[in-house]
C-alpha positions as CSV (number, residue, x, y, z in Angstrom):
1,M,-41.3,-50.6,66.6
2,G,-40.8,-53.0,69.4
3,Q,-44.3,-54.3,69.2
4,P,-45.1,-57.8,67.5
5,F,-47.2,-57.7,64.5
6,R,-48.9,-60.9,63.5
7,S,-50.2,-61.7,59.9
8,G,-50.8,-65.0,58.2
9,N,-48.1,-67.4,59.2
10,W,-45.6,-64.8,60.5
11,E,-45.0,-62.6,63.7
12,Y,-42.7,-59.7,63.0
13,T,-41.1,-57.5,65.7
14,V,-38.8,-54.7,64.6
15,H,-36.2,-54.0,67.3
16,E,-33.9,-51.4,65.9
17,V,-32.8,-49.4,62.9
18,K,-29.2,-48.4,62.2
19,R,-27.8,-46.3,59.5
20,V,-24.1,-46.8,58.3
21,K,-22.1,-46.0,55.3
22,E,-19.8,-49.0,55.6
23,I,-19.8,-52.3,57.3
24,G,-16.7,-54.3,58.3
25,T,-14.3,-51.3,58.5
26,D,-13.7,-50.9,62.2
27,H,-10.3,-52.6,62.2
28,T,-10.8,-54.1,65.7
29,G,-9.7,-57.5,64.7
30,T,-13.2,-58.9,64.7
31,L,-14.5,-61.1,61.9
32,A,-16.4,-58.3,60.4
33,S,-13.2,-56.3,60.0
34,L,-11.9,-58.9,57.6
35,Y,-14.5,-58.0,55.1
36,H,-15.8,-54.8,53.8
37,D,-18.8,-53.3,52.0
38,E,-19.8,-49.7,51.3
39,A,-23.3,-48.5,50.4
40,K,-23.7,-46.5,47.3
41,G,-25.9,-44.3,49.5
42,E,-26.2,-45.3,53.1
43,F,-27.1,-48.8,54.6
44,V,-30.3,-48.8,56.6
45,I,-30.2,-52.0,58.6
46,V,-33.5,-53.2,60.2
47,G,-33.1,-55.6,63.0
48,M,-36.1,-57.8,63.7
49,T,-37.4,-61.1,65.2
50,L,-39.4,-63.4,62.9
51,M,-41.4,-66.1,64.2
52,N,-43.4,-68.7,62.3
53,V,-46.8,-68.9,63.9
54,G,-48.1,-71.3,61.3
55,S,-48.7,-75.1,61.6
56,E,-45.7,-76.2,59.5
57,N,-42.2,-75.3,58.7
58,L,-41.9,-72.3,56.5
59,G,-39.3,-69.9,55.2
60,I,-39.2,-66.1,54.2
61,S,-36.7,-64.2,52.2
62,G,-35.4,-60.7,51.9
63,S,-37.6,-60.0,48.9
64,D,-40.5,-60.2,51.2
65,F,-39.6,-56.8,52.5
66,E,-39.4,-53.2,51.0
67,L,-38.6,-49.9,52.5
68,Y,-40.3,-46.6,51.5
69,D,-39.3,-43.0,52.3
70,S,-41.6,-40.0,52.8
71,A,-41.1,-39.1,49.0
72,G,-42.6,-42.4,48.1
73,V,-39.2,-43.9,46.9
74,K,-39.2,-47.7,47.1
75,Y,-36.0,-49.5,48.2
76,R,-35.7,-53.3,47.8
77,T,-33.4,-55.2,50.1
78,A,-29.8,-54.6,49.4
79,D,-27.4,-57.3,48.4
80,P,-24.2,-56.4,50.5
81,D,-21.1,-58.5,50.6
82,L,-22.4,-61.8,52.0
83,F,-19.3,-62.3,54.3
84,A,-19.4,-58.7,55.7
85,S,-23.1,-58.6,56.3
86,Q,-23.2,-62.1,57.9
87,A,-20.4,-61.2,60.2
88,W,-22.1,-57.9,61.1
89,A,-25.2,-59.6,61.8
90,R,-23.6,-62.3,64.1
91,E,-21.5,-59.6,66.0
92,N,-24.7,-57.7,66.6
93,N,-26.7,-60.5,68.0
94,Y,-28.7,-61.3,64.9
95,E,-28.1,-65.2,65.1
96,G,-30.4,-65.9,62.0
97,G,-28.1,-63.8,59.9
98,V,-29.0,-61.4,57.0
99,L,-32.1,-61.6,54.8
100,I,-31.2,-60.6,51.3
101,P,-33.0,-61.2,48.0
102,I,-31.0,-64.4,47.1
103,L,-31.2,-66.0,50.5
104,S,-34.1,-67.2,52.6
105,T,-34.3,-68.1,56.2
106,G,-34.7,-71.8,55.2
107,Q,-37.3,-73.8,57.0
108,I,-38.2,-72.3,60.5
109,P,-40.4,-74.5,62.7
110,P,-43.4,-73.0,64.3
111,N,-43.0,-71.0,67.5
112,V,-39.2,-70.6,67.2
113,P,-38.2,-66.9,67.2
114,E,-35.2,-66.0,65.1
115,R,-33.4,-62.6,65.0
116,Y,-32.5,-61.3,61.5
117,A,-30.9,-58.2,60.0
118,I,-32.3,-56.6,56.6
119,F,-30.1,-54.2,54.8
120,F,-31.3,-51.6,52.4
121,D,-29.1,-49.2,50.5
122,V,-30.9,-45.9,50.5
123,T,-30.6,-42.2,49.6
124,P,-28.4,-40.6,52.4
125,G,-30.6,-38.8,54.9
126,A,-33.8,-40.3,53.6
127,Q,-36.6,-39.5,56.0
128,G,-40.0,-41.0,57.0
129,L,-38.8,-44.6,56.4
130,K,-41.5,-47.3,56.5
131,L,-40.8,-51.0,56.2
132,R,-43.4,-52.9,54.1
133,L,-44.1,-56.5,55.2
134,S,-45.1,-57.6,51.7
135,Q,-46.6,-61.0,52.8
136,A,-48.8,-59.1,55.5
137,G,-49.5,-56.1,53.3
138,V,-48.6,-53.8,56.2
139,D,-46.3,-50.7,56.7
140,V,-44.3,-50.4,59.9
141,P,-43.0,-46.8,60.5
142,L,-39.3,-46.7,61.4
143,V,-38.7,-44.0,63.9
């Protein structure tokens, strides 16, 4: 984590991993507190910077990422409440927002870094998590 990985047209840098049961429930009067979503297990939120290192505008989506635990269980990106997750991302400095299966980044011009959050709904306490960068065919251990 924290080290950029380059493959194909993308550079990926994982910054942080958070585990939460709910988003948008802090009742602090912030935008996120107006919306709510609760994981069936627990949310693992992966914060990363993506940068298009290709020679044309490109996009990427949440379906380009998978999460695996030490037991080999595969988790696809979650589809949390759009308003709650986008508000959470903005309040946590992920200006690009959230990558979920139904949304892509849109077209990102070359050499413009964008910070995104990716949500996974996993078995509570799952250990040995690895983020699979599907386009790159690489697993990044999440410590």
